[in-house]
DOSEZA-274531 format. One record per residue (C-alpha): residue number from 1; x, y, z. Coordinates in steps of 0.25 Angstrom, whole numbers. Last residue first. Example, Ala and Ser with C-alpha at 12.3 -4.5 7.8 and 13.67 -1.06 7.14 Angstrom:
2
<atom><num>2</num><u>55</u><v>-4</v><w>29</w></atom>
<atom><num>1</num><u>49</u><v>-18</v><w>31</w></atom>
END
This chain:
408
<atom><num>408</num><u>34</u><v>48</v><w>-130</w></atom>
<atom><num>407</num><u>40</u><v>63</v><w>-135</w></atom>
<atom><num>406</num><u>32</u><v>70</v><w>-143</w></atom>
<atom><num>405</num><u>37</u><v>84</v><w>-140</w></atom>
<atom><num>404</num><u>24</u><v>91</v><w>-135</w></atom>
<atom><num>403</num><u>14</u><v>80</v><w>-132</w></atom>
<atom><num>402</num><u>25</u><v>71</v><w>-126</w></atom>
<atom><num>401</num><u>37</u><v>80</v><w>-119</w></atom>
<atom><num>400</num><u>28</u><v>94</v><w>-117</w></atom>
<atom><num>399</num><u>18</u><v>83</v><w>-110</w></atom>
<atom><num>398</num><u>29</u><v>75</v><w>-102</w></atom>
<atom><num>397</num><u>34</u><v>90</v><w>-96</w></atom>
<atom><num>396</num><u>21</u><v>95</v><w>-94</w></atom>
<atom><num>395</num><u>18</u><v>83</v><w>-86</w></atom>
<atom><num>394</num><u>31</u><v>84</v><w>-77</w></atom>
<atom><num>393</num><u>27</u><v>97</v><w>-73</w></atom>
<atom><num>392</num><u>14</u><v>96</v><w>-69</w></atom>
<atom><num>391</num><u>19</u><v>85</v><w>-60</w></atom>
<atom><num>390</num><u>30</u><v>94</v><w>-54</w></atom>
<atom><num>389</num><u>21</u><v>105</v><w>-52</w></atom>
<atom><num>388</num><u>11</u><v>95</v><w>-45</w></atom>
<atom><num>387</num><u>22</u><v>89</v><w>-37</w></atom>
<atom><num>386</num><u>28</u><v>103</v><w>-31</w></atom>
<atom><num>385</num><u>43</u><v>106</v><w>-28</w></atom>
<atom><num>384</num><u>52</u><v>98</v><w>-20</w></atom>
<atom><num>383</num><u>64</u><v>105</v><w>-29</w></atom>
<atom><num>382</num><u>73</u><v>90</v><w>-26</w></atom>
<atom><num>381</num><u>61</u><v>81</v><w>-25</w></atom>
<atom><num>380</num><u>48</u><v>89</v><w>-34</w></atom>
<atom><num>379</num><u>57</u><v>96</v><w>-44</w></atom>
<atom><num>378</num><u>70</u><v>88</v><w>-47</w></atom>
<atom><num>377</num><u>61</u><v>75</v><w>-47</w></atom>
<atom><num>376</num><u>51</u><v>81</v><w>-57</w></atom>
<atom><num>375</num><u>63</u><v>83</v><w>-66</w></atom>
<atom><num>374</num><u>69</u><v>72</v><w>-65</w></atom>
<atom><num>373</num><u>56</u><v>64</v><w>-68</w></atom>
<atom><num>372</num><u>53</u><v>72</v><w>-81</w></atom>
<atom><num>371</num><u>69</u><v>69</v><w>-84</w></atom>
<atom><num>370</num><u>65</u><v>55</v><w>-84</w></atom>
<atom><num>369</num><u>51</u><v>57</v><w>-91</w></atom>
<atom><num>368</num><u>58</u><v>59</v><w>-103</w></atom>
<atom><num>367</num><u>62</u><v>44</v><w>-103</w></atom>
<atom><num>366</num><u>49</u><v>39</v><w>-104</w></atom>
<atom><num>365</num><u>43</u><v>28</v><w>-98</w></atom>
<atom><num>364</num><u>43</u><v>32</v><w>-82</w></atom>
<atom><num>363</num><u>38</u><v>18</v><w>-75</w></atom>
<atom><num>362</num><u>51</u><v>19</v><w>-67</w></atom>
<atom><num>361</num><u>49</u><v>31</v><w>-60</w></atom>
<atom><num>360</num><u>37</u><v>26</v><w>-55</w></atom>
<atom><num>359</num><u>45</u><v>15</v><w>-49</w></atom>
<atom><num>358</num><u>56</u><v>23</v><w>-44</w></atom>
<atom><num>357</num><u>44</u><v>34</v><w>-37</w></atom>
<atom><num>356</num><u>36</u><v>22</v><w>-32</w></atom>
<atom><num>355</num><u>48</u><v>19</v><w>-22</w></atom>
<atom><num>354</num><u>49</u><v>33</v><w>-18</w></atom>
<atom><num>353</num><u>34</u><v>32</v><w>-14</w></atom>
<atom><num>352</num><u>37</u><v>16</v><w>-7</w></atom>
<atom><num>351</num><u>49</u><v>23</v><w>0</w></atom>
<atom><num>350</num><u>41</u><v>35</v><w>6</w></atom>
<atom><num>349</num><u>30</u><v>24</v><w>9</w></atom>
<atom><num>348</num><u>39</u><v>15</v><w>16</w></atom>
<atom><num>347</num><u>43</u><v>28</v><w>24</w></atom>
<atom><num>346</num><u>28</u><v>32</v><w>29</w></atom>
<atom><num>345</num><u>24</u><v>19</v><w>32</w></atom>
<atom><num>344</num><u>34</u><v>16</v><w>43</w></atom>
<atom><num>343</num><u>34</u><v>31</v><w>50</w></atom>
<atom><num>342</num><u>19</u><v>30</v><w>45</w></atom>
<atom><num>341</num><u>17</u><v>18</v><w>56</w></atom>
<atom><num>340</num><u>24</u><v>24</v><w>66</w></atom>
<atom><num>339</num><u>17</u><v>37</v><w>66</w></atom>
<atom><num>338</num><u>3</u><v>30</v><w>65</w></atom>
<atom><num>337</num><u>6</u><v>22</v><w>77</w></atom>
<atom><num>336</num><u>13</u><v>33</v><w>85</w></atom>
<atom><num>335</num><u>-2</u><v>39</v><w>85</w></atom>
<atom><num>334</num><u>-1</u><v>56</v><w>85</w></atom>
<atom><num>333</num><u>-7</u><v>56</v><w>72</w></atom>
<atom><num>332</num><u>-19</u><v>46</v><w>76</w></atom>
<atom><num>331</num><u>-23</u><v>53</v><w>88</w></atom>
<atom><num>330</num><u>-25</u><v>66</v><w>80</w></atom>
<atom><num>329</num><u>-32</u><v>60</v><w>69</w></atom>
<atom><num>328</num><u>-43</u><v>52</v><w>78</w></atom>
<atom><num>327</num><u>-54</u><v>60</v><w>74</w></atom>
<atom><num>326</num><u>-50</u><v>58</v><w>58</w></atom>
<atom><num>325</num><u>-49</u><v>43</v><w>60</w></atom>
<atom><num>324</num><u>-61</u><v>38</v><w>53</w></atom>
<atom><num>323</num><u>-65</u><v>49</v><w>44</w></atom>
<atom><num>322</num><u>-51</u><v>54</v><w>42</w></atom>
<atom><num>321</num><u>-46</u><v>39</v><w>39</w></atom>
<atom><num>320</num><u>-58</u><v>35</v><w>32</w></atom>
<atom><num>319</num><u>-58</u><v>47</v><w>22</w></atom>
<atom><num>318</num><u>-42</u><v>43</v><w>19</w></atom>
<atom><num>317</num><u>-46</u><v>29</v><w>19</w></atom>
<atom><num>316</num><u>-56</u><v>34</v><w>7</w></atom>
<atom><num>315</num><u>-47</u><v>42</v><w>-1</w></atom>
<atom><num>314</num><u>-40</u><v>28</v><w>-9</w></atom>
<atom><num>313</num><u>-54</u><v>22</v><w>-12</w></atom>
<atom><num>312</num><u>-61</u><v>33</v><w>-15</w></atom>
<atom><num>311</num><u>-50</u><v>39</v><w>-26</w></atom>
<atom><num>310</num><u>-46</u><v>24</v><w>-32</w></atom>
<atom><num>309</num><u>-62</u><v>23</v><w>-34</w></atom>
<atom><num>308</num><u>-63</u><v>34</v><w>-40</w></atom>
<atom><num>307</num><u>-53</u><v>30</v><w>-50</w></atom>
<atom><num>306</num><u>-57</u><v>17</v><w>-53</w></atom>
<atom><num>305</num><u>-69</u><v>24</v><w>-57</w></atom>
<atom><num>304</num><u>-65</u><v>33</v><w>-65</w></atom>
<atom><num>303</num><u>-54</u><v>21</v><w>-73</w></atom>
<atom><num>302</num><u>-53</u><v>7</v><w>-67</w></atom>
<atom><num>301</num><u>-38</u><v>6</v><w>-64</w></atom>
<atom><num>300</num><u>-34</u><v>17</v><w>-72</w></atom>
<atom><num>299</num><u>-43</u><v>26</v><w>-63</w></atom>
<atom><num>298</num><u>-41</u><v>20</v><w>-50</w></atom>
<atom><num>297</num><u>-25</u><v>23</v><w>-53</w></atom>
<atom><num>296</num><u>-30</u><v>39</v><w>-56</w></atom>
<atom><num>295</num><u>-37</u><v>38</v><w>-43</w></atom>
<atom><num>294</num><u>-27</u><v>34</v><w>-35</w></atom>
<atom><num>293</num><u>-20</u><v>44</v><w>-40</w></atom>
<atom><num>292</num><u>-29</u><v>52</v><w>-31</w></atom>
<atom><num>291</num><u>-20</u><v>50</v><w>-18</w></atom>
<atom><num>290</num><u>-11</u><v>63</v><w>-22</w></atom>
<atom><num>289</num><u>-22</u><v>69</v><w>-15</w></atom>
<atom><num>288</num><u>-31</u><v>81</v><w>-21</w></atom>
<atom><num>287</num><u>-27</u><v>89</v><w>-33</w></atom>
<atom><num>286</num><u>-20</u><v>84</v><w>-46</w></atom>
<atom><num>285</num><u>-6</u><v>84</v><w>-49</w></atom>
<atom><num>284</num><u>0</u><v>74</v><w>-41</w></atom>
<atom><num>283</num><u>-10</u><v>63</v><w>-42</w></atom>
<atom><num>282</num><u>-10</u><v>66</v><w>-58</w></atom>
<atom><num>281</num><u>4</u><v>60</v><w>-56</w></atom>
<atom><num>280</num><u>3</u><v>50</v><w>-49</w></atom>
<atom><num>279</num><u>-7</u><v>45</v><w>-59</w></atom>
<atom><num>278</num><u>1</u><v>47</v><w>-72</w></atom>
<atom><num>277</num><u>13</u><v>39</v><w>-65</w></atom>
<atom><num>276</num><u>3</u><v>28</v><w>-64</w></atom>
<atom><num>275</num><u>1</u><v>29</v><w>-80</w></atom>
<atom><num>274</num><u>17</u><v>28</v><w>-83</w></atom>
<atom><num>273</num><u>16</u><v>14</v><w>-73</w></atom>
<atom><num>272</num><u>4</u><v>12</v><w>-81</w></atom>
<atom><num>271</num><u>-10</u><v>9</v><w>-75</w></atom>
<atom><num>270</num><u>-19</u><v>1</v><w>-69</w></atom>
<atom><num>269</num><u>-11</u><v>-12</v><w>-69</w></atom>
<atom><num>268</num><u>-17</u><v>-18</v><w>-56</w></atom>
<atom><num>267</num><u>-5</u><v>-23</v><w>-51</w></atom>
<atom><num>266</num><u>8</u><v>-14</v><w>-58</w></atom>
<atom><num>265</num><u>2</u><v>-1</v><w>-62</w></atom>
<atom><num>264</num><u>-9</u><v>4</v><w>-53</w></atom>
<atom><num>263</num><u>-4</u><v>-7</v><w>-41</w></atom>
<atom><num>262</num><u>10</u><v>-4</v><w>-43</w></atom>
<atom><num>261</num><u>8</u><v>10</v><w>-42</w></atom>
<atom><num>260</num><u>-3</u><v>10</v><w>-31</w></atom>
<atom><num>259</num><u>4</u><v>10</v><w>-17</w></atom>
<atom><num>258</num><u>17</u><v>15</v><w>-23</w></atom>
<atom><num>257</num><u>12</u><v>28</v><w>-28</w></atom>
<atom><num>256</num><u>2</u><v>29</v><w>-18</w></atom>
<atom><num>255</num><u>12</u><v>34</v><w>-7</w></atom>
<atom><num>254</num><u>12</u><v>45</v><w>-15</w></atom>
<atom><num>253</num><u>1</u><v>52</v><w>-5</w></atom>
<atom><num>252</num><u>10</u><v>52</v><w>8</w></atom>
<atom><num>251</num><u>15</u><v>42</v><w>17</w></atom>
<atom><num>250</num><u>6</u><v>30</v><w>19</w></atom>
<atom><num>249</num><u>-2</u><v>25</v><w>7</w></atom>
<atom><num>248</num><u>-11</u><v>14</v><w>14</w></atom>
<atom><num>247</num><u>-26</u><v>18</v><w>15</w></atom>
<atom><num>246</num><u>-29</u><v>27</v><w>3</w></atom>
<atom><num>245</num><u>-18</u><v>21</v><w>-7</w></atom>
<atom><num>244</num><u>-21</u><v>6</v><w>-4</w></atom>
<atom><num>243</num><u>-36</u><v>11</v><w>-4</w></atom>
<atom><num>242</num><u>-32</u><v>14</v><w>-18</w></atom>
<atom><num>241</num><u>-24</u><v>2</v><w>-23</w></atom>
<atom><num>240</num><u>-36</u><v>-7</v><w>-15</w></atom>
<atom><num>239</num><u>-48</u><v>0</v><w>-23</w></atom>
<atom><num>238</num><u>-39</u><v>-2</v><w>-36</w></atom>
<atom><num>237</num><u>-39</u><v>-17</v><w>-34</w></atom>
<atom><num>236</num><u>-55</u><v>-17</v><w>-29</w></atom>
<atom><num>235</num><u>-57</u><v>-9</v><w>-43</w></atom>
<atom><num>234</num><u>-52</u><v>-21</v><w>-49</w></atom>
<atom><num>233</num><u>-44</u><v>-32</v><w>-43</w></atom>
<atom><num>232</num><u>-52</u><v>-39</v><w>-30</w></atom>
<atom><num>231</num><u>-39</u><v>-42</v><w>-23</w></atom>
<atom><num>230</num><u>-35</u><v>-28</v><w>-20</w></atom>
<atom><num>229</num><u>-51</u><v>-26</v><w>-13</w></atom>
<atom><num>228</num><u>-48</u><v>-39</v><w>-2</w></atom>
<atom><num>227</num><u>-35</u><v>-29</v><w>0</w></atom>
<atom><num>226</num><u>-45</u><v>-17</v><w>4</w></atom>
<atom><num>225</num><u>-52</u><v>-28</v><w>13</w></atom>
<atom><num>224</num><u>-39</u><v>-28</v><w>22</w></atom>
<atom><num>223</num><u>-45</u><v>-12</v><w>28</w></atom>
<atom><num>222</num><u>-32</u><v>-4</v><w>26</w></atom>
<atom><num>221</num><u>-22</u><v>-2</v><w>37</w></atom>
<atom><num>220</num><u>-23</u><v>12</v><w>45</w></atom>
<atom><num>219</num><u>-28</u><v>6</v><w>59</w></atom>
<atom><num>218</num><u>-16</u><v>-5</v><w>58</w></atom>
<atom><num>217</num><u>-6</u><v>6</v><w>56</w></atom>
<atom><num>216</num><u>-7</u><v>12</v><w>72</w></atom>
<atom><num>215</num><u>-19</u><v>21</v><w>76</w></atom>
<atom><num>214</num><u>-27</u><v>12</v><w>87</w></atom>
<atom><num>213</num><u>-14</u><v>8</v><w>93</w></atom>
<atom><num>212</num><u>-12</u><v>22</v><w>98</w></atom>
<atom><num>211</num><u>-23</u><v>17</v><w>109</w></atom>
<atom><num>210</num><u>-14</u><v>10</v><w>118</w></atom>
<atom><num>209</num><u>-7</u><v>21</v><w>121</w></atom>
<atom><num>208</num><u>7</u><v>18</v><w>123</w></atom>
<atom><num>207</num><u>14</u><v>15</v><w>137</w></atom>
<atom><num>206</num><u>28</u><v>8</v><w>138</w></atom>
<atom><num>205</num><u>37</u><v>18</v><w>129</w></atom>
<atom><num>204</num><u>48</u><v>12</v><w>123</w></atom>
<atom><num>203</num><u>49</u><v>-3</v><w>122</w></atom>
<atom><num>202</num><u>34</u><v>0</v><w>115</w></atom>
<atom><num>201</num><u>36</u><v>11</v><w>108</w></atom>
<atom><num>200</num><u>49</u><v>7</v><w>99</w></atom>
<atom><num>199</num><u>39</u><v>-8</v><w>98</w></atom>
<atom><num>198</num><u>30</u><v>2</v><w>91</w></atom>
<atom><num>197</num><u>40</u><v>7</v><w>83</w></atom>
<atom><num>196</num><u>43</u><v>-3</v><w>76</w></atom>
<atom><num>195</num><u>31</u><v>-9</v><w>73</w></atom>
<atom><num>194</num><u>24</u><v>6</v><w>69</w></atom>
<atom><num>193</num><u>37</u><v>5</v><w>59</w></atom>
<atom><num>192</num><u>34</u><v>-10</v><w>53</w></atom>
<atom><num>191</num><u>19</u><v>-5</v><w>52</w></atom>
<atom><num>190</num><u>22</u><v>6</v><w>44</w></atom>
<atom><num>189</num><u>33</u><v>-1</v><w>36</w></atom>
<atom><num>188</num><u>21</u><v>-13</v><w>34</w></atom>
<atom><num>187</num><u>11</u><v>-4</v><w>29</w></atom>
<atom><num>186</num><u>19</u><v>3</v><w>19</w></atom>
<atom><num>185</num><u>25</u><v>-9</v><w>16</w></atom>
<atom><num>184</num><u>14</u><v>-17</v><w>13</w></atom>
<atom><num>183</num><u>5</u><v>-5</v><w>4</w></atom>
<atom><num>182</num><u>19</u><v>-4</v><w>-4</w></atom>
<atom><num>181</num><u>17</u><v>-19</v><w>-7</w></atom>
<atom><num>180</num><u>13</u><v>-16</v><w>-21</w></atom>
<atom><num>179</num><u>24</u><v>-9</v><w>-26</w></atom>
<atom><num>178</num><u>34</u><v>-19</v><w>-25</w></atom>
<atom><num>177</num><u>46</u><v>-13</v><w>-31</w></atom>
<atom><num>176</num><u>47</u><v>0</v><w>-30</w></atom>
<atom><num>175</num><u>35</u><v>2</v><w>-18</w></atom>
<atom><num>174</num><u>41</u><v>-9</v><w>-11</w></atom>
<atom><num>173</num><u>55</u><v>-4</v><w>-12</w></atom>
<atom><num>172</num><u>51</u><v>9</v><w>-8</w></atom>
<atom><num>171</num><u>42</u><v>6</v><w>4</w></atom>
<atom><num>170</num><u>52</u><v>-3</v><w>8</w></atom>
<atom><num>169</num><u>65</u><v>7</v><w>7</w></atom>
<atom><num>168</num><u>56</u><v>18</v><w>15</w></atom>
<atom><num>167</num><u>52</u><v>8</v><w>25</w></atom>
<atom><num>166</num><u>66</u><v>7</v><w>25</w></atom>
<atom><num>165</num><u>71</u><v>20</v><w>26</w></atom>
<atom><num>164</num><u>63</u><v>23</v><w>38</w></atom>
<atom><num>163</num><u>67</u><v>10</v><w>45</w></atom>
<atom><num>162</num><u>81</u><v>16</v><w>46</w></atom>
<atom><num>161</num><u>74</u><v>28</v><w>51</w></atom>
<atom><num>160</num><u>66</u><v>23</v><w>63</w></atom>
<atom><num>159</num><u>82</u><v>14</v><w>66</w></atom>
<atom><num>158</num><u>90</u><v>27</v><w>65</w></atom>
<atom><num>157</num><u>81</u><v>34</v><w>75</w></atom>
<atom><num>156</num><u>77</u><v>48</v><w>71</w></atom>
<atom><num>155</num><u>62</u><v>46</v><w>68</w></atom>
<atom><num>154</num><u>55</u><v>39</v><w>56</w></atom>
<atom><num>153</num><u>45</u><v>52</v><w>57</w></atom>
<atom><num>152</num><u>54</u><v>59</v><w>52</w></atom>
<atom><num>151</num><u>58</u><v>50</v><w>40</w></atom>
<atom><num>150</num><u>44</u><v>51</v><w>37</w></atom>
<atom><num>149</num><u>43</u><v>66</v><w>37</w></atom>
<atom><num>148</num><u>55</u><v>68</v><w>29</w></atom>
<atom><num>147</num><u>53</u><v>57</v><w>19</w></atom>
<atom><num>146</num><u>39</u><v>63</v><w>12</w></atom>
<atom><num>145</num><u>45</u><v>72</v><w>3</w></atom>
<atom><num>144</num><u>55</u><v>62</v><w>-2</w></atom>
<atom><num>143</num><u>44</u><v>52</v><w>-6</w></atom>
<atom><num>142</num><u>34</u><v>63</v><w>-12</w></atom>
<atom><num>141</num><u>47</u><v>68</v><w>-21</w></atom>
<atom><num>140</num><u>51</u><v>54</v><w>-24</w></atom>
<atom><num>139</num><u>35</u><v>53</v><w>-29</w></atom>
<atom><num>138</num><u>34</u><v>65</v><w>-34</w></atom>
<atom><num>137</num><u>46</u><v>59</v><w>-44</w></atom>
<atom><num>136</num><u>41</u><v>48</v><w>-48</w></atom>
<atom><num>135</num><u>29</u><v>57</v><w>-53</w></atom>
<atom><num>134</num><u>36</u><v>66</v><w>-61</w></atom>
<atom><num>133</num><u>37</u><v>56</v><w>-74</w></atom>
<atom><num>132</num><u>23</u><v>52</v><w>-71</w></atom>
<atom><num>131</num><u>19</u><v>70</v><w>-75</w></atom>
<atom><num>130</num><u>27</u><v>67</v><w>-86</w></atom>
<atom><num>129</num><u>22</u><v>55</v><w>-92</w></atom>
<atom><num>128</num><u>5</u><v>60</v><w>-90</w></atom>
<atom><num>127</num><u>8</u><v>73</v><w>-96</w></atom>
<atom><num>126</num><u>15</u><v>66</v><w>-108</w></atom>
<atom><num>125</num><u>3</u><v>59</v><w>-109</w></atom>
<atom><num>124</num><u>-6</u><v>68</v><w>-107</w></atom>
<atom><num>123</num><u>0</u><v>77</v><w>-118</w></atom>
<atom><num>122</num><u>0</u><v>65</v><w>-127</w></atom>
<atom><num>121</num><u>-14</u><v>63</v><w>-126</w></atom>
<atom><num>120</num><u>-20</u><v>51</v><w>-118</w></atom>
<atom><num>119</num><u>-24</u><v>38</v><w>-127</w></atom>
<atom><num>118</num><u>-28</u><v>27</v><w>-113</w></atom>
<atom><num>117</num><u>-31</u><v>39</v><w>-105</w></atom>
<atom><num>116</num><u>-24</u><v>38</v><w>-92</w></atom>
<atom><num>115</num><u>-20</u><v>52</v><w>-92</w></atom>
<atom><num>114</num><u>-33</u><v>58</v><w>-96</w></atom>
<atom><num>113</num><u>-44</u><v>51</v><w>-88</w></atom>
<atom><num>112</num><u>-34</u><v>51</v><w>-75</w></atom>
<atom><num>111</num><u>-35</u><v>67</v><w>-77</w></atom>
<atom><num>110</num><u>-48</u><v>67</v><w>-74</w></atom>
<atom><num>109</num><u>-47</u><v>56</v><w>-63</w></atom>
<atom><num>108</num><u>-37</u><v>66</v><w>-56</w></atom>
<atom><num>107</num><u>-44</u><v>78</v><w>-57</w></atom>
<atom><num>106</num><u>-58</u><v>71</v><w>-51</w></atom>
<atom><num>105</num><u>-48</u><v>66</v><w>-40</w></atom>
<atom><num>104</num><u>-41</u><v>79</v><w>-38</w></atom>
<atom><num>103</num><u>-57</u><v>85</v><w>-35</w></atom>
<atom><num>102</num><u>-61</u><v>73</v><w>-27</w></atom>
<atom><num>101</num><u>-51</u><v>73</v><w>-16</w></atom>
<atom><num>100</num><u>-53</u><v>86</v><w>-8</w></atom>
<atom><num>99</num><u>-67</u><v>87</v><w>-9</w></atom>
<atom><num>98</num><u>-68</u><v>71</v><w>-7</w></atom>
<atom><num>97</num><u>-61</u><v>74</v><w>6</w></atom>
<atom><num>96</num><u>-67</u><v>86</v><w>11</w></atom>
<atom><num>95</num><u>-82</u><v>80</v><w>9</w></atom>
<atom><num>94</num><u>-79</u><v>67</v><w>15</w></atom>
<atom><num>93</num><u>-71</u><v>74</v><w>28</w></atom>
<atom><num>92</num><u>-83</u><v>85</v><w>27</w></atom>
<atom><num>91</num><u>-94</u><v>73</v><w>28</w></atom>
<atom><num>90</num><u>-86</u><v>67</v><w>39</w></atom>
<atom><num>89</num><u>-83</u><v>80</v><w>48</w></atom>
<atom><num>88</num><u>-84</u><v>95</v><w>43</w></atom>
<atom><num>87</num><u>-72</u><v>101</v><w>47</w></atom>
<atom><num>86</num><u>-62</u><v>90</v><w>53</w></atom>
<atom><num>85</num><u>-67</u><v>79</v><w>41</w></atom>
<atom><num>84</num><u>-62</u><v>91</v><w>31</w></atom>
<atom><num>83</num><u>-49</u><v>91</v><w>38</w></atom>
<atom><num>82</num><u>-48</u><v>77</v><w>39</w></atom>
<atom><num>81</num><u>-54</u><v>74</v><w>26</w></atom>
<atom><num>80</num><u>-43</u><v>84</v><w>18</w></atom>
<atom><num>79</num><u>-31</u><v>78</v><w>28</w></atom>
<atom><num>78</num><u>-34</u><v>64</v><w>23</w></atom>
<atom><num>77</num><u>-33</u><v>70</v><w>8</w></atom>
<atom><num>76</num><u>-19</u><v>77</v><w>13</w></atom>
<atom><num>75</num><u>-15</u><v>62</v><w>19</w></atom>
<atom><num>74</num><u>-17</u><v>54</v><w>7</w></atom>
<atom><num>73</num><u>-19</u><v>39</v><w>12</w></atom>
<atom><num>72</num><u>-13</u><v>33</v><w>24</w></atom>
<atom><num>71</num><u>-14</u><v>40</v><w>38</w></atom>
<atom><num>70</num><u>-2</u><v>48</v><w>45</w></atom>
<atom><num>69</num><u>-2</u><v>61</v><w>37</w></atom>
<atom><num>68</num><u>-15</u><v>61</v><w>42</w></atom>
<atom><num>67</num><u>-14</u><v>64</v><w>54</w></atom>
<atom><num>66</num><u>-2</u><v>73</v><w>53</w></atom>
<atom><num>65</num><u>-10</u><v>81</v><w>44</w></atom>
<atom><num>64</num><u>-22</u><v>81</v><w>53</w></atom>
<atom><num>63</num><u>-14</u><v>85</v><w>64</w></atom>
<atom><num>62</num><u>-9</u><v>96</v><w>55</w></atom>
<atom><num>61</num><u>-23</u><v>100</v><w>54</w></atom>
<atom><num>60</num><u>-26</u><v>100</v><w>68</w></atom>
<atom><num>59</num><u>-15</u><v>108</v><w>70</w></atom>
<atom><num>58</num><u>-15</u><v>121</v><w>62</w></atom>
<atom><num>57</num><u>-31</u><v>120</v><w>67</w></atom>
<atom><num>56</num><u>-43</u><v>116</v><w>58</w></atom>
<atom><num>55</num><u>-56</u><v>124</v><w>51</w></atom>
<atom><num>54</num><u>-47</u><v>138</v><w>53</w></atom>
<atom><num>53</num><u>-51</u><v>141</v><w>39</w></atom>
<atom><num>52</num><u>-41</u><v>147</v><w>30</w></atom>
<atom><num>51</num><u>-28</u><v>141</v><w>38</w></atom>
<atom><num>50</num><u>-32</u><v>128</v><w>44</w></atom>
<atom><num>49</num><u>-42</u><v>121</v><w>35</w></atom>
<atom><num>48</num><u>-40</u><v>128</v><w>22</w></atom>
<atom><num>47</num><u>-28</u><v>131</v><w>23</w></atom>
<atom><num>46</num><u>-23</u><v>118</v><w>29</w></atom>
<atom><num>45</num><u>-32</u><v>110</v><w>18</w></atom>
<atom><num>44</num><u>-24</u><v>117</v><w>7</w></atom>
<atom><num>43</num><u>-9</u><v>115</v><w>12</w></atom>
<atom><num>42</num><u>-12</u><v>102</v><w>16</w></atom>
<atom><num>41</num><u>-18</u><v>99</v><w>2</w></atom>
<atom><num>40</num><u>-5</u><v>105</v><w>-4</w></atom>
<atom><num>39</num><u>5</u><v>98</v><w>5</w></atom>
<atom><num>38</num><u>-3</u><v>84</v><w>0</w></atom>
<atom><num>37</num><u>-3</u><v>83</v><w>-14</w></atom>
<atom><num>36</num><u>1</u><v>98</v><w>-23</w></atom>
<atom><num>35</num><u>-13</u><v>101</v><w>-29</w></atom>
<atom><num>34</num><u>-26</u><v>103</v><w>-19</w></atom>
<atom><num>33</num><u>-33</u><v>113</v><w>-27</w></atom>
<atom><num>32</num><u>-45</u><v>105</v><w>-32</w></atom>
<atom><num>31</num><u>-46</u><v>96</v><w>-18</w></atom>
<atom><num>30</num><u>-43</u><v>107</v><w>-11</w></atom>
<atom><num>29</num><u>-54</u><v>116</v><w>-15</w></atom>
<atom><num>28</num><u>-62</u><v>105</v><w>-13</w></atom>
<atom><num>27</num><u>-60</u><v>103</v><w>2</w></atom>
<atom><num>26</num><u>-63</u><v>119</v><w>3</w></atom>
<atom><num>25</num><u>-77</u><v>118</v><w>-3</w></atom>
<atom><num>24</num><u>-80</u><v>103</v><w>1</w></atom>
<atom><num>23</num><u>-76</u><v>105</v><w>16</w></atom>
<atom><num>22</num><u>-82</u><v>121</v><w>15</w></atom>
<atom><num>21</num><u>-95</u><v>114</v><w>9</w></atom>
<atom><num>20</num><u>-95</u><v>104</v><w>20</w></atom>
<atom><num>19</num><u>-95</u><v>115</v><w>31</w></atom>
<atom><num>18</num><u>-85</u><v>115</v><w>39</w></atom>
<atom><num>17</num><u>-88</u><v>116</v><w>57</w></atom>
<atom><num>16</num><u>-92</u><v>101</v><w>57</w></atom>
<atom><num>15</num><u>-77</u><v>98</v><w>69</w></atom>
<atom><num>14</num><u>-74</u><v>86</v><w>64</w></atom>
<atom><num>13</num><u>-63</u><v>79</v><w>75</w></atom>
<atom><num>12</num><u>-51</u><v>80</v><w>78</w></atom>
<atom><num>11</num><u>-50</u><v>89</v><w>91</w></atom>
<atom><num>10</num><u>-58</u><v>77</v><w>98</w></atom>
<atom><num>9</num><u>-48</u><v>69</v><w>95</w></atom>
<atom><num>8</num><u>-37</u><v>77</v><w>102</w></atom>
<atom><num>7</num><u>-48</u><v>79</v><w>113</w></atom>
<atom><num>6</num><u>-47</u><v>64</v><w>116</w></atom>
<atom><num>5</num><u>-33</u><v>62</v><w>114</w></atom>
<atom><num>4</num><u>-30</u><v>72</v><w>123</w></atom>
<atom><num>3</num><u>-42</u><v>69</v><w>134</w></atom>
<atom><num>2</num><u>-33</u><v>58</v><w>140</w></atom>
<atom><num>1</num><u>-20</u><v>66</v><w>144</w></atom>
END
């Protein structure tokens, strides 16, 4: 019995059997071709690491998915960093993570220069407005897609499911009415569910290893020093917004919308609501993780330097989680404390995404955008088809309407 944790931890260590050149080539290829979000990234990583080269076993790969899905921040990015770390140590994690992120970062910053220009051409304006019209539907589709797994985590008890609904409503109302408090609600719901389940365990079980407390929710909280940066203004404010995305976005990549929208549009006025819709759309149609949307917000706030800073800060926690905790991933994914926290934060995040979809829909300024939104909703929510074709199709419609027909 006492040897099992040590054995499990020993198995989760970097092997050092793959060269950095190979990591650079394979992860760079994924970074360039990884359109379609986390499902596409996971599929590409599985093909390279498990199916084609047999570097990692299927079981360990699934364990990596399970562990990174419990962490805040972009799970597919963390999985890419974890796999590279597993194969080539710290240097492999840094090279693999950079190759996974940087191609999409270059593309999205280049598009930001075009789409956020003061006087863009008519076809760019139309494409941005059309793509932005589809974004609320993308948010709804993302929220709907997250519900089954989160609902299953709530358990079969009526009380657990009732709490799930309360958490989801809290997230939705906060995102729609008080977006600056989304982080507080996500953490609060996670801690509330953790406390409830802890009390249940204490009543039902007389014995629980003290070591399990080490992976509780308190270990995930962003350092309090980051809050000081928010008050500093300028780049400090941008860094605070970005670190919320990287360190506190529980429940999938689309949680970045409620985490950023209020700050970027209403608090700091870095961009208009329509420009924020364009930023989210760009994050969907470029390769790499959706969190690259933070680079667009950073560019709007402080130019190319702001875009690079926002991306660096947003992805730094992912590297830290893997480099500091990779050896304990196997123990972490089995932690009842981590599961309990996510059982509360997850539905709150889903609700926040849904609430953000409402506020995003209210930012649409042209009547022709409404049927585009309806078509996108049918494609994504009813037919359950891909996000990238929806965004590109909506952008094409916008180009035809604005540049071709001359409708503003």
